[in-house]
N, C-alpha and C positions, 0 to 999 in steps of 0.2 A: 536527427542523426541519420546518416546514410545507412541503408540496410546492406550489410556485407554479404558476400557470397557464402553459401554453405559448402563445405568441403568434407571429405571422408578419409578416414585412415582405417586400414584393416587391423583388427585385433583378434587373433585366433580365427574362428569361422565367421566373425561378424564385422560389419562396418560401423564405425563410430563417427557421428556427425559433429562438426565444430565450425566455429566462425572466429575471425580475427577482427577486432575493432580498435581503431586508434593506432597511434604510432609513438606513444610516450617512451621515455627512457628506460622504464622497467617493464618486464614481462609479468603479467598477472593472470593466473588461471582461475576462472570462476566456474563453479558448477553447483547445482542444486541436486535434490534427490528425486524420489518418485513424483511424477507429475511435471517435471521440467520438459520444455520443448523449445529448442533454440529458434524455431521459426516464429514463435509467439512472443519473443522478448520485446518486439516493437508494437504489438497489437493488443496488449493486455491491460488497458485502462490504468496505467500507473503502478501495477504490481511490481515491476522491476525498475523502480525509479533510480536505483543505484547504478544501473548499467552505464548511462551516459556520463555520470560523475566519475565512475571508476575509469572509463575510457579516456577521460580528459587528462589524466596524468600517467597513463600506462598504455602498453600494447596489451589489450585485454583479449584473452582467449576464452571463449565460452564453448561448452560441449555437453552433449547428452551421453551418459554412460550407457553401456550395453543393457538392453532390456526395456528401453523406453524412449520417448521423444522421437527425434528424427533418426535415431540409431536403430540398428536391427533389433527386432523383438526376439524374445527367448521363450521357450516352453516353460510352463510353471514348474516342471520338475528338473529344469536345467539352469536355475539361477546361479550366477557366478558366486564364488566365495568372496569374502572381503579382500583377500590378497589378489584374486584375479581381477576384481574391479580396479584395484590400484594399478594394474597394468594398463588400463585405459588412460590414466594420467600420463604415464611414461610415453605411450604411443602418440598421444596428442602433442606433448611437448616436443618429441622428436620430429613430428610432422611439421611443426611451425619453426623448427630450427632453434629451439630454446634450450640452452644447457642449464640455466638456472632461472627459477621463477618464484614469485610469491604465489600463494594459493589462498583463495577466498572460497570457503565451503560452507554450505548451509544445510541444516537438518540432517537427514541420513547420509548426505555426502560427507559430513564431518569426519566420521570414523575412517572413511577411505582416505581422506586427506591426512589424517593423523598417522595411519599406517604407512603411507607413502613417505611422509616426512621422516618417520623413524627408520625406514628401510633405505632411503636415499637422501641422507642429510646433505650430500654434496650438490643436490639439485634444488633444494628448497631454501630460499633466502628468508622468507617470513611466512607466517601462517595466521590467517584470520578465520575464526570459527564463529558461526552464528547459530544459536538455538540448536545445539547438538548435544551428544552424550557419548561417553566411552562404553557404557553398558546400559541396557534398558531393563532387564529383568532383575528383581531383587534376589539377593543371596544373603547368607549370614554376614559376609564381609562387605556387603553393598546394600544396606537397608533402604537407601534412597530410591531403589528401583521399584518397579511396579509388579503386581501379582499376576499370575497366569490368567486369572479371571478378567483383569483389566485388558490384557493383551487379546483375549478372546473377544471382548466387547469392541475393542478398537478394530480388529480385523473384520468383524461382522459389520461395524459401522462403515468401514471403507467399502466393503462389498455392496452394501445397500444404498449408499449415498454418494459414491464416487461420481465426479463430474456434475454435481448439483450445487445449487446455491447453499443448501443446508450444510454440506461438507465444507465449503469454502468459508461460510460464516463461522464455523467451528474453529478453523485455523487462523482466521483473521476477524475476531469479534468487533474490532473498531470500525470495520467496513460493512457492518451488517445492514446498514441502511443505504449503502451505495449499490443498488441492484445492477447497474451497468457494469461495475467492476466485478461483482460476483459472477455475473453471466459470462464476462469475457474470460475469467480464469477457469470457469467450468468448462468452456469450450476447449481451452488449452489442455486441461486435464484429460478430457475425453479423447483428444487427439494423441496425447502422450501415452496413455495406457487404457486398457479396458478395465472395468471393475474387477474382473477375475484376476487379471495380471497384477493390478495394483494391490489387491488384497493378498495375493500370494507373496509378493515382494515384502509387503509390510509384515506379514506373518513371519517370514524367514528372518528379516532383519531384527524384529523385536526379540525373537527367541534365540538367535545366534550371536547377536552383537556383544562383543567383549574385546575391546582393544586396550584395556587398562594397562597391560604390560608394556605397551608401546609408548605410553605417556612419558616415562622417565628417560626414554631414548631420544625424544625429540630435542634437537639442538637449535632449531630455528626460533627466533623471537616470535612470540605468539600473543595474539590479541583475541580475547574471548568476549563476545556479546551474547546476552541472554535476556529474553523478555520476562518481566517479573511475574506475569500472570498467565504464562503459556501453559495450556492444559496438556498438550501433547508431550512436551519435554519439560518437566518441572525444573524450576530454576536451580534446585540443588544439584542437578546433573551438570549444569554449566559450571557451577562453582567447583564441583569435583574435578572437572577437566582442568580448569585454571590452576587449582591448588596442586595438581600432580604433574604439571609441565613446568620445569624450572624457569623461573623469571616471568611466567605468563602474567599478563595484565587482564583484569576482569572489569567489564563495563555492564552495568545493569540497565536494560531498556525498559521504559514504561509500557504498560499495557500488556496485551496477550496475543499480539500478532506473531505469526511464524517467520517473518522476515523483515527486511528494511522497507518501510513504507514512506510515501511522501511526507507524512507527519513527522517522521524522525530521520529524514534524509540528511540532516546536519551531522549525523554520526559519521557519514563518509568523510567529513573533515578530519575526524580522529583517525580514520583509516589512512587517508592521504599523509597525514603527519607521521603516522607509525611506519608507513612504507617508504616515504621519501625523505623524512626528516624535516619537512617544511609544511607548515599549516597554510592553506590557501588564504590569500589576502583578498577578500571580496569587497568591492565597493558597494555601498548601500545605494541601490537605485530607488529613486522616489518619483512617483507619478501622481498627477491630479486625476482622480477618478470618482465616479459615483458608486457608493456602496449601498446595496439593497439587502435587508434582512427580511425573510419571510418566516412566519411561525403559525402553526395550526392552533386555533383557539380551543382550549379545553381538551387537549389531546389525551391527558391521563384519564379524565372522566369518560371520554368517548371510548377509549380502549377498554375500560372496565365494563362499559354498558354493552358493547357489541361482541366482546370475546376476542381472544388472540388471533384466531384464524381470519375472522372478518376484518379485524383492524389491520392485519398484515396486508390483506388485499387492498384495503383503502389506502394504506401508505404507499404501496406499489403504484397504484393509480395516481396518487398525488405526486409522487416523484416523477413519474413519466410525464405527467401534465406540465409540471413546472419546467422540466428540462426542455420540453417541446417549445414552450413559450420563450425560454432563454435563447434557444436557437433561432426562433422566428425574429426576435428583436436584437440579435447579435450581442447578447449578454454573455459573460464568462462565469461559469460556476467556480466558486472559490472553495467552498466547503459545504458540508451538510451538518445539521445540528440534531439529528435524530428525527425531529418533526418539523424541520424547516431547512431553508437554504441561505447561504451567503453568496452573493453574486456581485459582479462589478460591470459597469457600463462606461463607454467613452463619453456619452452625453446624458445629462439628466432628463431631457425630454423623452428620449427613447426609454430610459429606465422607468419613467412614470407610465408610459403607455404599456410597457411590459407588465408593470404592476397591475394596471387595469385588467389586462388580459388574464393574468394569473387569478385574480380575485373572481372574475367572471367564470373562468373555466373550472376552478376548484369548487365553486358554489354548485355546479352541476353534479358534483360527487356527494353533495350533502355535507360538505365540510366548509367551515369558515376559516379564513386566514387573516392575520394582521400583518402589515408591512411597514417597515421603517426605512428611511432613506436620508443620506447625507452626502454631500460632495466635499472632498477635501484631499489633502496630500497624504499618500500612503507609502509605506516602505514595501518594496518588492522582496519577498523572501522565498525564492524558488517559485513554486506555483501558488504560494500563499501571499496574502497582503497583511500588513500590520500597521500599527500607528493609532493615534487618537481618533482619526476619522472613522475607523472601523468600530471603535467603542461607541462613538456618538451615534452612528446609525443603529446599533443594537439598542441603545438606551431610548432612542426616539421610537423605535418599534414597540417597546414595552408599553407606551402610552396609547397605542392605537386601539380602536374598538374593533370588534369582529367585522370583517369585510372592508376595513378602512386602511388607507395608505397615508401615513404621516410623514412629513418632510421637515427638514430644518429651513430656516430663513435663507440660508445659502442656496439651497436647491430652488426655492421659490424665485429668488432674485435672478438666478441664472437662466430661467426659462421665460422671462418676460418677452412678450410678443409671440409666444408659441400658441396662444389660444387656450392654454391649460389654466383652469380656474381653481382657486383655493378658498378654504374657509379658515379663519383665524381660530386657533385652539388655545391661545394664550401663552404665557411664559411658564416654564417648568424648570425645576432643578433636575439635572441628569446625574444619576448616581456615579460618582467618581470623575465627573467632568466639571471643570471650573465654570463659575458664572451661571446665569440663568439663560434659557434658550427659548425663543419664540418658535412655536410649532404650528404647522398648517396642515389641514386635511385636504387631500386632492378631491375636488368635486367630481361626481360621476359625469361621464361624457353625456351630453344632451340626448344623443340618439339611443343611449343604452347599449350600444354595440361598440366593440373595440376596433379602432382603426388599425389595420394591419400595416406592418412596416413594409415599405416598398423595397423591392430587390435592387 
């Protein structure tokens, strides 16, 4: 997607940064909370997977509110009130010439969107809220809130871990093994706010947030998403918002991530249907590809023997090594499994040579991996692949010994004439896969060295 120009609109004494993406029939305003930076929406390793999908059916307007991102910073003792932050929305909509727009708001941007929708019902056509709350602190009439001690711990955690992998793993636990993604978001957060600024805003928002009276005044159709296991905003807070906005619809998301991720990007189909009245009709694309599964042998036992810190270092080195070999042999990372990878290749011979390289490089770390491989037709599901071929590759890998690459007969037959040799491992029943399957182990290359892929 083309990177649009960043523009600015004056709000009070500050400039607010915004971008306009797409030219769909509806206007959709998108904004996040602390840590958002409009310049990083294109460079943050899949964290903002919803942006291109939302822009495919709307004129999408993204912005950074005052106090962070590409907008003007503010002193810690001059944080805007919630009502003043709502002025940012009005200014941006005026700047892009939008008289009426839908709003998509996440986390601590949610209360600002709720206030604006209540104060300006004539300007808000629909409201989509993701992992947010109407109040944070507990009171007698709001027992689902958190205690002052929890807020103290949260603020201290932000101050001490802001802009680190540790903080991002906390807000996105399903990405804990994707170090590239964690590092990319950490960079964006460091550019958006300093630890002191972020902690000051979180402290202010957690203690002052209370827009409950605005909920009954919201007239716009509202869709509320909330992650089931999100630590920062317990799901009861999302249910409360949906229950107190007339006619609001609530959708529970799996996992504990703080936003829309590549794993649940299909939820944007619900957003499109909600905003446009039409659900996207997507043709299923099918491709012939070679699927590779890698898996660390005895990872649980090894982690217990070396301790958490040493194991984390080994996992980081493992992930970096595998990704390096995938780049060298032009493989595409599909997913991670905690202690392994799923990847695809255009050709099985290149996949086998990459497997050789991975086994050899990983052994230098004192770790053994097993690898399974199959070539077959797969369904393309966004950035993911599905279908029986994926399951077959995983099942094949389960039979591999430490340091071994096992392939199906399909792979063996496709590389005839390549010089790659195999050893017959007999027929096996693959769990959940019909019939019996003849498997072959890839023989080590005679030189003991991996042949590098030519550029």
